[in-house]
C-alpha positions in Angstrom: -48.0 -17.1 139.4 -51.0 -14.7 139.5 -49.1 -11.4 139.8 -46.4 -9.6 137.8 -43.1 -11.5 137.8 -39.5 -10.5 137.5 -36.9 -12.5 135.7 -33.2 -11.9 136.2 -30.5 -12.7 133.6 -26.8 -12.4 134.0 -25.9 -10.5 130.9 -26.6 -10.1 127.2 -24.1 -9.2 124.6 -25.3 -7.7 121.3 -25.3 -9.9 118.3 -22.6 -7.7 116.7 -19.8 -5.9 118.5 -19.3 -2.2 117.8 -17.3 -1.7 114.6 -17.3 -1.8 110.8 -18.5 -4.9 108.9 -18.6 -5.8 105.2 -21.1 -8.4 104.0 -20.5 -10.0 100.6 -23.1 -11.9 98.6 -21.9 -14.4 96.0 -23.4 -16.8 93.5 -21.8 -20.2 93.3 -22.7 -22.6 90.5 -21.2 -25.4 88.4 -21.2 -26.6 84.8 -23.8 -29.2 83.8 -21.4 -32.0 84.2 -20.3 -30.8 87.6 -16.6 -30.6 86.6 -16.3 -26.8 86.6 -17.1 -24.6 89.6 -17.8 -20.9 89.3 -18.3 -18.1 91.8 -19.5 -14.5 91.1 -19.5 -11.8 93.7 -22.8 -10.0 93.4 -22.7 -7.2 95.9 -20.9 -5.9 99.0 -22.7 -4.2 101.8 -20.8 -2.2 104.4 -22.4 -1.4 107.8 -21.2 0.2 111.0 -22.5 -0.9 114.4 -22.7 1.9 116.8 -24.0 2.6 120.3 -23.7 5.3 122.9 -20.1 6.1 124.0 -19.7 9.5 125.7 -23.3 10.3 126.7 -26.5 8.5 127.4 -29.7 10.4 126.9 -32.2 10.9 129.7 -34.9 9.3 127.6 -32.9 6.1 127.5 -33.1 5.8 131.3 -36.0 3.8 132.6 -35.5 4.3 136.3 -32.9 5.5 138.8 -32.8 5.2 142.6 -32.5 7.1 144.8 -34.6 9.6 142.8 -32.9 12.5 141.1 -32.6 15.6 143.3 -34.3 13.8 146.2 -33.5 14.0 150.0 -34.1 11.1 152.2 -32.7 8.3 154.4 -30.8 6.2 151.9 -27.9 5.0 154.1 -29.2 1.4 153.7 -29.6 1.8 149.9 -27.3 0.8 147.1 -27.9 3.2 144.1 -28.9 1.7 140.8 -29.9 2.7 137.3 -32.1 0.9 134.8 -31.4 1.4 131.1 -34.0 0.9 128.3 -31.5 -0.8 126.1 -30.8 -4.3 127.6 -27.5 -5.0 125.9 -25.9 -1.5 126.4 -23.7 -2.3 129.4 -22.0 -5.1 127.3 -22.0 -3.4 123.9 -18.4 -2.1 124.4 -15.4 -3.5 126.2 -13.5 -2.5 129.3 -10.4 -4.1 127.7 -8.6 -2.9 124.6 -8.5 -6.4 123.1 -12.0 -7.3 124.0 -10.7 -10.1 126.3 -13.3 -9.7 129.1 -15.5 -12.4 130.3 -18.7 -10.4 130.6 -17.7 -7.4 132.6 -19.6 -4.3 131.6 -17.9 -1.3 130.2 -20.2 0.9 132.3 -19.8 1.3 136.1 -22.1 3.1 138.5 -19.7 5.0 140.8 -21.0 6.8 143.9 -19.2 9.9 145.1 -20.3 12.0 148.0 -19.7 15.6 149.1 -17.2 14.4 151.8 -15.0 12.9 149.0 -15.1 16.2 147.1 -14.3 18.3 150.2 -11.4 15.9 151.1 -9.9 16.2 147.6 -10.6 12.5 146.7 -12.9 13.4 143.8 -14.4 16.2 141.9 -18.0 17.0 141.0 -18.9 16.3 137.4 -17.4 18.8 134.9 -18.5 19.5 131.3 -15.6 19.5 128.9 -14.5 18.3 125.4 -12.2 15.7 123.9 -9.2 18.0 124.5 -9.6 17.7 128.3 -8.7 14.0 128.0 -5.3 14.5 126.3 -2.3 13.5 128.4 -0.7 15.0 130.5 -3.7 16.7 132.2 -2.3 18.5 135.2 -1.0 15.2 136.5 -4.3 13.4 136.0 -4.2 10.1 134.1 -6.3 9.1 131.1 -5.3 6.2 128.8 -3.6 7.5 125.7 -5.0 4.8 123.4 -8.5 5.7 124.7 -8.0 9.4 123.9 -6.7 8.5 120.4 -9.8 6.3 119.9 -12.2 9.1 121.0 -10.3 11.8 118.9 -10.6 9.7 115.7 -14.2 8.4 116.3 -16.2 10.0 113.4 -19.5 9.2 115.2 -18.6 12.0 117.6 -18.8 15.7 116.6 -15.0 16.2 117.1 -13.7 18.8 119.5 -17.2 20.3 119.8 -18.6 17.1 121.4 -19.5 17.9 125.0 -18.2 15.3 127.5 -18.6 15.2 131.2 -15.9 13.8 133.4 -14.7 13.5 137.0 -11.2 13.2 138.5 -10.9 10.5 141.2 -8.1 9.8 143.7 -6.1 6.6 142.7 -6.7 5.0 146.1 -10.4 5.5 145.9 -10.5 4.3 142.3 -8.6 1.1 143.2 -10.9 0.3 146.2 -14.0 0.7 144.0 -12.8 -0.6 140.7 -9.3 -2.2 140.4 -9.4 -4.4 143.5 -12.8 -5.6 142.5 -12.0 -6.0 138.8 -13.1 -9.6 138.7 -16.3 -8.9 140.5 -17.5 -5.9 138.4 -19.6 -8.4 136.3 -21.7 -9.0 139.4 -22.9 -5.4 139.4 -24.8 -5.6 136.1 -27.7 -7.8 135.0 -30.9 -7.9 132.9 -34.3 -7.5 134.5 -37.4 -8.6 132.7 -41.0 -7.9 133.9 -43.8 -10.3 132.9 -47.5 -9.5 133.3 -50.6 -11.7 133.0 -51.7 -11.8 129.3 -55.1 -10.4 129.9 -55.4 -9.0 126.3 -56.3 -12.4 124.9 -57.6 -15.8 126.0 -54.1 -17.0 127.1 -54.4 -16.3 130.8 -55.0 -19.9 132.0 -55.0 -22.9 129.7 -55.4 -26.6 130.6 -52.9 -28.9 128.9 -52.2 -32.6 129.2 -49.2 -34.4 130.7 -48.1 -35.3 127.1 -48.1 -31.6 126.2 -46.1 -30.8 129.3 -43.5 -33.3 128.1 -43.5 -31.6 124.7 -42.7 -28.3 126.4 -39.8 -29.9 128.3 -38.5 -31.3 125.0 -38.8 -27.7 123.6 -41.3 -28.8 120.9 -43.0 -25.8 119.5 -46.0 -27.8 118.2 -47.8 -27.5 121.5 -47.8 -23.7 121.3 -50.7 -23.7 119.0 -52.8 -25.1 121.8 -51.8 -22.1 123.9 -52.7 -19.7 121.1 -49.1 -18.6 120.8 -47.7 -18.5 117.2 -45.4 -21.5 116.8 -43.7 -20.4 113.7 -40.1 -19.3 114.4 -40.7 -19.7 118.1 -38.1 -21.0 120.6 -38.7 -22.6 124.0 -36.3 -22.6 126.9 -37.0 -24.7 130.0 -36.7 -22.7 133.2 -37.8 -25.5 135.5 -38.6 -28.9 134.1 -42.3 -29.7 134.2 -43.0 -26.3 135.8 -42.1 -23.3 133.8 -40.8 -22.3 130.3 -39.8 -19.2 128.4 -41.2 -18.8 124.9 -39.6 -16.4 122.4 -41.6 -15.5 119.4 -41.0 -13.0 116.6 -43.2 -10.4 118.2 -43.3 -11.1 121.9 -41.8 -13.2 124.7 -43.9 -15.3 127.0 -43.5 -17.1 130.3 -45.5 -20.2 130.9 -45.8 -21.5 134.5 -48.0 -23.8 136.6 -49.6 -22.0 139.5 -49.6 -24.0 142.8 -52.9 -22.4 143.7 -54.6 -23.8 140.6 -55.7 -27.3 139.7 -53.1 -29.6 138.1 -52.1 -28.8 134.5 -53.6 -25.4 134.5 -51.0 -23.3 132.8 -50.7 -19.5 133.4 -49.4 -17.5 130.5 -47.6 -14.1 130.9 -46.2 -11.8 128.3 -43.0 -9.7 128.5 -43.9 -6.1 129.3 -40.5 -4.6 129.8 -36.9 -5.5 129.6 -34.0 -3.3 131.0 -30.4 -3.6 132.0 -29.6 -2.7 135.6 -26.3 -1.4 137.0 -25.7 -1.4 140.8 -23.2 0.7 142.7 -20.8 -1.0 145.1 -21.1 1.7 147.8 -23.7 2.8 150.3 -24.9 6.4 150.7 -23.8 8.0 154.0 -24.9 10.7 156.4 -22.9 13.2 158.6 -25.2 15.3 160.6 -22.3 17.3 162.1 -20.7 18.4 158.8 -23.8 18.2 156.6 -26.9 18.9 158.8 -29.1 19.5 155.7 -28.0 16.2 154.2 -24.9 14.9 152.4 -25.0 15.3 148.7 -24.2 12.2 146.6 -23.4 11.9 142.9 -24.4 8.7 141.1 -22.1 8.6 138.1 -22.4 6.2 135.2 -18.7 6.2 134.1 -17.0 4.5 131.1 -14.3 1.9 131.9 -13.2 1.5 128.3 -9.6 0.2 128.4 -9.3 0.8 132.1 -9.2 -2.9 133.0 -6.3 -3.7 130.7 -3.3 -5.1 132.7 -1.0 -2.8 130.6 -3.1 0.2 131.6 -3.1 -0.7 135.3 0.7 -1.4 135.2 1.2 2.0 133.4 -0.6 3.8 136.2 1.6 2.1 138.8 4.8 2.9 136.9 3.8 6.5 136.6 2.8 6.7 140.2 -0.5 8.2 139.1 -2.3 10.1 141.9 -5.6 10.8 140.1 -7.5 9.3 137.1 -10.0 10.9 134.8 -13.2 9.1 134.0 -15.7 9.9 131.3 -19.2 10.3 132.7 -22.0 9.2 130.4 -24.9 10.1 132.7 -25.2 11.4 136.3 -27.7 12.5 138.9 -27.5 13.6 142.5 -29.4 13.0 145.7 -28.9 13.9 149.4 -28.9 11.5 152.3 -30.1 12.5 155.8 -31.0 10.5 158.9 -34.6 11.5 159.0 -36.7 8.9 157.1 -38.1 10.7 154.1 -39.0 7.9 151.7 -41.9 6.5 149.7 -43.7 5.2 152.8 -43.2 8.4 154.8 -44.5 10.6 151.9 -47.6 8.4 151.4 -48.4 8.7 155.1 -48.5 12.5 154.7 -51.3 12.4 152.0 -54.7 13.8 152.9 -57.7 12.2 151.1 -60.9 14.1 150.4 -63.3 15.1 147.7 -62.3 17.9 145.3 -63.8 20.9 147.0 -62.5 24.0 148.8 -61.1 23.4 152.3 -63.5 24.0 155.2 -61.6 27.1 156.5 -62.0 28.8 153.1 -65.8 28.5 153.1 -66.6 28.9 156.8 -67.9 32.4 156.4 -69.7 31.8 153.1 -73.2 31.9 154.6 -76.0 31.0 152.2 -73.5 30.3 149.4 -71.7 27.6 151.3 -73.7 24.8 149.6 -72.7 26.2 146.2 -69.0 26.2 147.2 -69.3 22.7 148.7 -70.6 21.5 145.3 -67.4 22.6 143.7 -68.6 25.9 142.2 -66.2 28.9 142.3 -67.0 32.6 141.9 -65.2 33.9 138.9 -64.9 37.5 137.6 -67.1 37.7 134.5 -66.9 40.4 131.8 -70.1 40.5 129.7 -70.3 41.3 125.9 -71.3 44.9 126.5 -68.5 45.6 128.9 -70.4 45.1 132.2 -68.5 43.2 135.0 -70.0 40.8 137.5 -69.2 37.5 139.3 -70.5 34.2 137.9 -70.3 30.6 139.1 -67.9 28.2 137.3 -67.0 24.6 137.9 -64.8 22.6 135.6 -65.5 18.9 134.6 -64.3 17.7 138.1 -67.1 17.7 140.6 -67.2 16.5 144.2 -70.8 15.3 143.9 -72.8 13.1 141.6 -73.5 15.0 138.4 -74.8 12.3 136.1 -73.0 9.6 134.1 -71.8 9.5 130.5 -74.4 7.0 129.4 -77.1 9.6 128.7 -77.2 12.8 126.8 -77.5 15.7 129.3 -77.9 18.5 126.7 -81.5 19.3 125.5 -82.5 19.1 121.8 -82.6 22.9 121.8 -79.1 23.3 123.2 -77.9 20.9 120.5 -79.6 22.9 117.7 -82.9 21.1 117.1 -85.9 23.4 117.3 -88.6 21.2 115.9 -89.4 18.3 113.6 -86.6 18.4 111.0 -85.9 22.0 112.0 -82.4 23.0 113.1 -80.5 26.2 113.9 -76.9 26.9 114.9 -75.7 26.1 118.4 -74.0 28.7 120.6 -72.7 29.1 124.1 -75.6 31.4 125.3 -77.9 28.4 125.2 -75.8 26.8 127.8 -75.8 29.7 130.2 -77.8 29.1 133.4 -79.2 31.9 135.5 -79.4 31.0 139.2 -82.1 33.3 140.3 -81.6 32.5 144.0 -78.1 33.8 143.9 -78.6 36.5 141.2 -75.6 34.9 139.3 -75.0 33.1 136.1 -73.5 29.6 136.0 -71.1 29.8 133.0 -69.6 26.3 133.4 -71.1 24.6 130.3 -71.0 27.7 128.2 -67.2 28.0 129.0 -66.8 24.4 128.0 -68.5 25.0 124.7 -66.2 27.9 123.8 -63.2 25.9 125.0 -64.1 23.1 122.7 -64.2 25.5 119.7 -60.8 27.1 120.6 -59.0 23.8 121.1 -60.4 22.3 117.9 -59.4 25.3 115.8 -55.8 24.5 116.8 -56.2 20.9 115.3 -56.0 21.2 111.5 -56.4 17.5 111.0 -59.6 17.4 113.0 -60.9 20.6 111.3 -60.3 19.1 107.8 -62.0 15.8 108.8 -65.0 17.7 110.3 -65.5 19.9 107.2 -65.2 16.9 104.8 -67.5 14.8 106.9 -70.3 17.4 107.1 -70.0 18.2 103.4 -70.2 14.5 102.4 -73.1 13.9 104.8 -75.1 16.8 103.4 -74.3 15.7 99.8 -75.3 12.1 100.5 -78.7 13.2 101.9 -79.3 15.5 99.0 -78.3 13.0 96.3 -80.3 10.3 98.0 -83.4 12.5 98.1 -83.1 13.4 94.5 -82.6 9.8 93.5 -85.9 8.8 95.3 -87.7 11.6 93.4 -86.3 10.5 90.0 -87.1 6.8 90.7 -90.8 7.7 91.5 -91.0 9.8 88.3 -89.5 6.9 86.3 -91.9 4.4 87.7 -94.8 6.7 86.9 -93.6 6.5 83.3 -93.3 2.7 83.4 -89.5 2.7 83.7 -87.8 0.6 86.4 -84.4 1.9 87.6 -82.6 0.1 90.5 -79.9 2.7 91.1 -78.9 5.8 89.2 -75.2 5.8 88.2 -74.7 9.4 89.3 -76.0 8.7 92.9 -73.5 6.1 94.1 -72.4 8.0 97.2 -73.1 5.9 100.3 -72.8 6.2 104.0 -69.3 4.6 104.1 -67.6 7.3 102.2 -67.0 9.4 105.4 -65.6 6.6 107.6 -62.1 8.0 107.5 -63.2 11.4 108.6 -65.4 9.9 111.2 -62.5 8.1 112.9 -60.5 11.3 113.1 -63.4 13.1 114.8 -64.0 10.2 117.1 -60.3 10.2 118.2 -60.3 13.9 119.0 -63.6 13.7 121.0 -62.1 10.7 122.8 -59.0 12.7 123.8 -61.2 15.6 124.9 -63.2 13.2 127.2 -59.9 12.1 128.7 -59.2 15.8 129.6 -55.7 15.5 128.0 -55.8 18.9 126.3 -57.8 20.9 128.9 -55.8 23.8 130.5 -55.3 23.3 134.2 -57.1 26.5 135.1 -60.3 25.1 133.4 -60.0 21.9 135.6 -59.1 23.7 138.8 -60.3 27.3 138.8 -59.1 27.9 142.4 -55.7 26.9 143.6 -57.1 26.0 147.0 -59.0 23.1 145.5 -55.8 21.1 145.4 -53.5 21.7 148.4 -50.0 20.1 148.5 -49.7 16.5 149.8 -53.3 15.5 148.9 -55.4 13.0 147.0 -58.7 14.6 145.8 -61.3 12.4 144.2 -64.1 13.6 141.9 -66.8 12.6 139.5 -66.7 13.9 135.9 -69.5 16.2 134.9 -70.8 14.5 131.7 -72.7 17.6 130.7 -69.5 19.7 130.8 -67.7 17.1 128.5 -70.7 17.0 126.2 -70.7 20.8 126.0 -67.0 20.6 125.1 -67.9 18.1 122.3 -70.7 20.3 121.1 -68.4 23.3 120.8 -65.9 21.2 118.9 -68.3 19.7 116.3 -70.3 22.9 115.9 -67.5 24.4 113.8 -68.3 24.6 110.1 -72.0 25.1 110.6 -74.5 22.7 109.1 -76.7 22.4 112.2 -78.5 19.2 111.2 -75.2 17.4 110.6 -73.9 18.8 113.9 -77.0 17.4 115.8 -76.8 14.0 114.1 -73.0 13.8 114.6 -73.3 14.5 118.3 -75.8 11.7 118.8 -73.6 9.3 116.7 -70.5 10.1 118.6 -72.2 9.8 122.0 -73.5 6.3 121.1 -70.0 5.3 120.0 -68.0 6.7 122.9 -70.4 6.6 125.9 -69.0 3.2 127.1 -65.4 4.1 126.6 -65.0 7.4 128.4 -64.3 8.0 132.1 -66.8 9.2 134.7 -64.6 9.2 137.9 -61.1 10.0 139.0 -58.6 11.4 141.4 -55.7 13.9 141.4 -52.6 13.2 143.4 -50.6 16.2 144.4 -47.3 15.3 146.1 -43.6 15.1 145.7 -44.3 11.4 145.2 -45.3 12.2 141.6 -41.9 13.6 140.6 -39.8 11.5 143.0 -41.2 8.2 141.7 -42.1 8.6 138.0 -42.9 4.9 137.8 -45.6 5.2 140.5 -48.3 2.5 140.1 -51.8 3.6 141.1 -54.8 1.3 141.2 -58.4 1.4 142.4 -60.9 -1.0 143.9 -64.7 -1.0 144.3 -64.4 -2.0 148.0 -62.5 -0.5 150.9 -60.4 -3.7 151.3 -58.6 -3.0 148.1 -59.4 -6.4 146.7 -59.7 -7.0 142.9 -57.7 -3.9 142.1 -57.9 -2.5 138.6 -55.7 -0.1 136.6 -57.0 3.4 135.9 -58.3 3.9 132.4 -55.9 6.8 131.8 -53.4 9.0 133.6 -51.6 12.1 132.7 -49.4 14.8 134.3 -51.2 18.0 135.3 -48.1 19.6 136.8 -44.6 18.5 137.9 -46.1 17.4 141.3 -49.7 16.6 140.2 -51.0 13.5 138.4 -54.6 12.9 137.1 -56.1 9.4 137.2 -59.4 8.6 135.4 -61.7 5.5 135.6 -65.0 4.4 134.1 -66.4 3.1 137.3 -66.7 4.5 140.9 -64.2 3.3 143.5 -64.0 3.1 147.3 -60.3 2.7 147.7 -57.1 3.5 145.9 -53.5 2.3 146.3 -50.1 3.6 145.5 -47.1 1.4 145.0 -43.8 1.2 143.2 -43.8 -1.3 140.3 -41.4 -4.2 140.3 -38.9 -2.2 138.0 -38.7 0.5 140.7 -37.8 -1.7 143.6 -34.4 -0.7 144.9 -31.3 -2.5 146.1 -30.3 -2.4 149.8 -29.9 -4.1 153.1 -31.4 -4.0 156.6 -31.1 -0.8 158.5 -28.8 -0.9 161.5 -25.2 -0.7 162.8 -23.6 -2.7 161.4 -25.6 -3.1 158.2 -27.0 -6.6 157.8 -28.5 -8.4 154.9 -31.3 -10.9 155.4 -31.4 -13.8 152.9 -34.9 -14.5 151.8 -35.9 -17.6 149.8 -39.5 -17.6 148.8 -41.4 -16.3 151.9 -38.8 -17.5 154.4 -35.8 -15.7 155.8 -33.0 -18.2 155.6 -30.4 -16.3 157.6 -28.7 -12.9 157.7 -25.1 -11.7 157.8 -23.1 -8.5 158.2 -22.3 -6.7 155.0 -18.6 -7.0 154.1 -16.6 -3.8 153.2 -13.4 -3.0 151.5 -13.5 0.3 153.3 -16.0 0.5 156.1 -15.4 4.2 156.7 -16.5 5.0 153.1 -19.0 2.2 152.9 -17.4 0.5 149.9 -18.7 -3.0 149.6 -16.5 -6.0 149.0 -18.6 -7.6 146.3 -16.7 -10.8 146.1 -17.0 -11.6 149.8 -20.7 -10.5 149.6 -21.4 -13.1 146.9 -19.6 -15.8 148.8 -21.6 -15.1 151.9 -24.8 -15.4 149.9 -23.6 -18.7 148.5 -22.6 -20.2 151.9 -25.8 -19.1 153.5 -28.0 -20.6 150.8 -25.9 -23.8 150.3 -25.8 -24.5 154.0 -29.5 -24.0 154.7 -32.0 -26.8 155.0 -34.8 -24.4 153.9 -33.3 -24.2 150.4 -34.2 -27.0 148.0 -31.5 -29.2 146.5 -32.8 -28.3 143.0 -32.1 -24.6 143.7 -28.7 -25.3 145.2 -27.7 -26.9 141.9 -28.1 -23.4 140.3 -25.4 -22.0 142.6 -21.8 -21.9 141.3 -20.0 -24.5 143.4 -16.8 -24.0 141.4 -16.3 -20.4 142.7 -18.5 -20.7 145.8 -20.3 -17.6 144.6 -23.6 -16.5 143.0 -24.3 -15.1 139.6 -25.0 -11.4 138.7 -28.7 -12.2 138.3 -28.8 -14.0 141.7 -27.1 -11.1 143.4 -29.6 -8.7 141.9 -32.4 -10.9 143.1 -31.2 -11.2 146.7 -30.2 -7.5 147.1 -33.6 -6.2 145.9 -35.8 -4.5 148.5 -39.4 -3.4 148.3 -41.6 -0.6 149.5 -45.0 -1.3 151.2 -48.1 -0.5 149.2 -50.1 2.5 150.5 -53.9 2.0 150.6 -56.4 4.8 151.1 -60.1 4.3 151.9 -62.4 6.9 150.5 -65.4 8.5 152.3 -69.0 8.4 151.2 -68.5 11.6 149.2 -65.7 10.1 147.2 
């Protein structure tokens, strides 16, 4: 297991159900002879267990597919949503008496524009608790559920905003009621494990005896794996092959890799855990009625109380025509026949160095070389009011401009004018006059001033810088005076090891120094740099492009110099600059790329990597990435690269089937396709999936195949001839191919 791994779990209920609890502590004791027993109540503690009920915040959503507001070919896709809270779908009950097996109280319902136009459903509406009181224009909502909401003091009463939809009873029954027993199959836990490269636990050799101890769930062997054994628990995934280890701080997966020698154990740590809900309906297209794409609404609705037999019977008795459902979260997307997906978008990307397009510099004449080096002509107003045009280039350069390992600013630019002689730094010392062009290059001078402006807005940094310089100057002064006094004392025949009033030492400023280091580190990552300083001309970054660059170390060092020049004290500024460079030079990036595409906002979990060769082997993660604009992302690395790749991480893989008519699903076990079958529907016109039959088809296909091991067949549920929620999630999952881009010599 050399790459990231996914683990699927059927469900997870919270340790405590929602509600009020009282914990009582008591002291029980007896008389010395043991004949009398006593008990004293010491304290009572009341707590309330709460969780989301009427709305789920966007920050609690890890991923959703199809992407919000996106248009593409999704007719072979089953929408899904991943929540950051693993137990949330099971934290409440779809039954009033809590008598469910492990059906979730949340259900991902898919409604399309055709449903709305035909009167089968409404688009999401914002309302309040009053909108759920019966009767509601002939629309049904459980009375006991309304009463529960109205008396829930965790909600802000009638001011609480609640979204809802009204759904035709026939459509509701096809999607929910008729599949009541199968709703539990539409939710599961997904866990992502990654190689534990932070420590020395990547690969460990253990003995056969220690393998046996793991199978016996003995935690003593964990010390050999450098995993804390105290309060740890081991669960056997596959005897003699893989184990889950739960510790107080982290979870791990241990597994033998078939590609490694015997008893070489790979260790992986849990990176992320989320709960996933899958819809039971496919997106649809209709080019005749909706040529621009049919809009679909993915609605995470609450089924609290709706699965009670009494509620279902009440709906039948009242001959209900429509039901009202509370919507906790929703998003929309549009489905068209033209394939606009991750792969198609990646194919549209143009890769080049960060410079102006050829057509923009074709008539530049003798200045073309300047423009090709990334320089841009900028309007420049001088101090005395004169106007001219000067060259400017931000920290992102298309050519080699020197690495971060050396200091590119001269002693004079940093304020040293001679032996132990210093003067204040200023931006003018960083101006360069390019006599051949008759123009100034203001790039580094502008960086210096920007460093000052940005730092002035950071009070924590400013206070640390002032204190550091003051302490540094005081230490030097006291230390000098101490040496003079010691020499005078020795001349008088007196020996003094250290004067009591000169105890200040170099370590007194360590706290301030760390604050300064953190701010300069952030500046080197270009986190706070305004976009117009990075890209002075919009034409440098056209849409649907990847632009690679080198980072101008002198620009970054000018930025630093401006930041630490505040507060004066030139000698301290000079020494601090040298110290900070020595500390940070191996930690800051020197290369990078900018991706500008709708891929950025369509796939927020995009995974970008780089490689030092064009074959994209031995890929590495970028040192840092941050959003430049809604459709632009910056990626930085310490080393040069010759290829980059874009892919969707395991959490972003979607659920779907094989494209075609009819829709088919291939059953893949390992690397082999076992078989495929037609997707079963409750309503083929509306593409509502028959989840129960689907699970039975998966079971019969796997159970009847010679390519599936007998050990794996034992994990299937022979009593129901079906598969579990975790297994359904595993077999429905679909991937997107990785996009790899080879860079030219200039990249």
